[in-house]
Residue, then its C-alpha position, 0 to 999 in steps of 0.5 A: x767742695x760741695x757735691x751740689x750747687x749752692x742755693x745762691x747759684x741756683x737762684x742766679x740760674x733761675x733769674x738768668x744772671x749767670x754767664x752762658x758757659x756757667x749757666x750751661x754747666x749748672x744746667x747740666x749738673x742739675x740734669x744729672x743731680x736730683x737734689x739740685x734739680x728738685x731745689x731748682x724746681x722749688x725756686x722756680x715754682x715759688x717765684x711763679x706762684x708769688x708773682x702770680x698772686x700780685x701781678x705786676x700790672x697792679x704794681x704799675x696801676x698803684x704807682x699811677x694812682x699814687x702819682x695822681x694823689x701826689x699831684x693833687x696834694x699841695x705838700x711837696x715830697x720829702x727831699x731824699x725819697x719819693x713815696x709811691x703806694x705799691x703792691x710788690x709781689x712777694x718773691x723768693x729771689x734773694x740776691x745776697x744769699x750765699x749758702x753751700x747747701x740745698x735744704x728743704x727751704x728751697x724745695x718748700x718755697x720758704x722765704x729765707x729772708x724773713x726776719x723772725x723777731x721776739x714776740x712772734x713778730x716777723x718783718x720783710x722788705x720787698x723790692x720791685x719796679x725795675x727791669x729785674x725780678x721782684x725780690x726780698x732783701x735779707x736783713x743786715x746784708x747789703x742789697x743793691x738797688x737798680x734805677x727805678x726800683x722801689x721797696x715796700x715793707x711788711x710785718x706780722x706784729x705778733x704780740x707787739x701793738x705799734x709799728x714805725x719805720x725810718x731810714x738813715x742815709x750815708x751822710x747820717x740824715x734820718x728820715x721818718x718813713x712811717x708815720x712821717x710825724x708823731x709817734x709809732x702807729x697802731x699795728x693793723x688788726x689781725x695776725x696776718x701779714x700787713x704792709x705799710x701804706x707807702x712804698x719808697x724809691x730812695x734817691x741819691x747814692x751810697x747806702x741807705x739803712x731801713x729800720x722797722x721797730x715793733x713795740x708794745x708802746x708808741x715811740x715818738x718819731x723824735x725818739x727814734x730819730x735821735x736813737x738813729x743819729x746816736x747809732x750812726x755816730x757810734x758806727x763812726x759814720x758808717x751806715x752799714x755798720x750801725x747797731x740796733x737802736x737803743x729803744x724798746x721793742x723788736x727791730x729789723x734793719x736792711x742795708x740798701x745800696x743805691x745806684 
């Protein structure tokens, strides 16, 4: 058994998710263990810093603007998901990370869920808008959503020039998320972090796999949809076990568990 508390336990303590007796035990340990105390301080400071950069009020204001735009549009929204333009603050509270050690990532505030891809690219999916804290999902590890929570997707393109996103639900229905039609879109200029222009609230129940593809050439959405359907069939209809799509480029997959 480790002499230190796991990073997962310290993150749950910071989020107020531990039962009273367990929280008291972990607090007592952190009070007497400088390594755990330092890691806990890093988690708390990182959470505060990132949430302060994009206050939650902006999140709600962006949602109201998106709803007004949707009401002004004659086009009905897609059946399975509701698009909302949002600005979720980047968060380090990762719900599904279980590791028996504390290291410099917790102390320095590094985003442990960031997925580094070939070509110098990265991608991340952030969750917010519900009653709980804003957080980041870990690629390919199931992440539970609460009612009303929404997601946004960010990326750094690296050497890639095009980006696309799509989702697959528990019955194998594939929905292009960005762009909604045509081919994958040119990446935003600049080497920094960029966010896809829409945010999504997934409806229904069961798992939903969200996929981002960064490529050197534009990929038709029809090609991506067919590749996703093949991967779903090859996984025997289990969206949680789907492999990477058979398309060129770098991919990131997240599995979200809808309430």
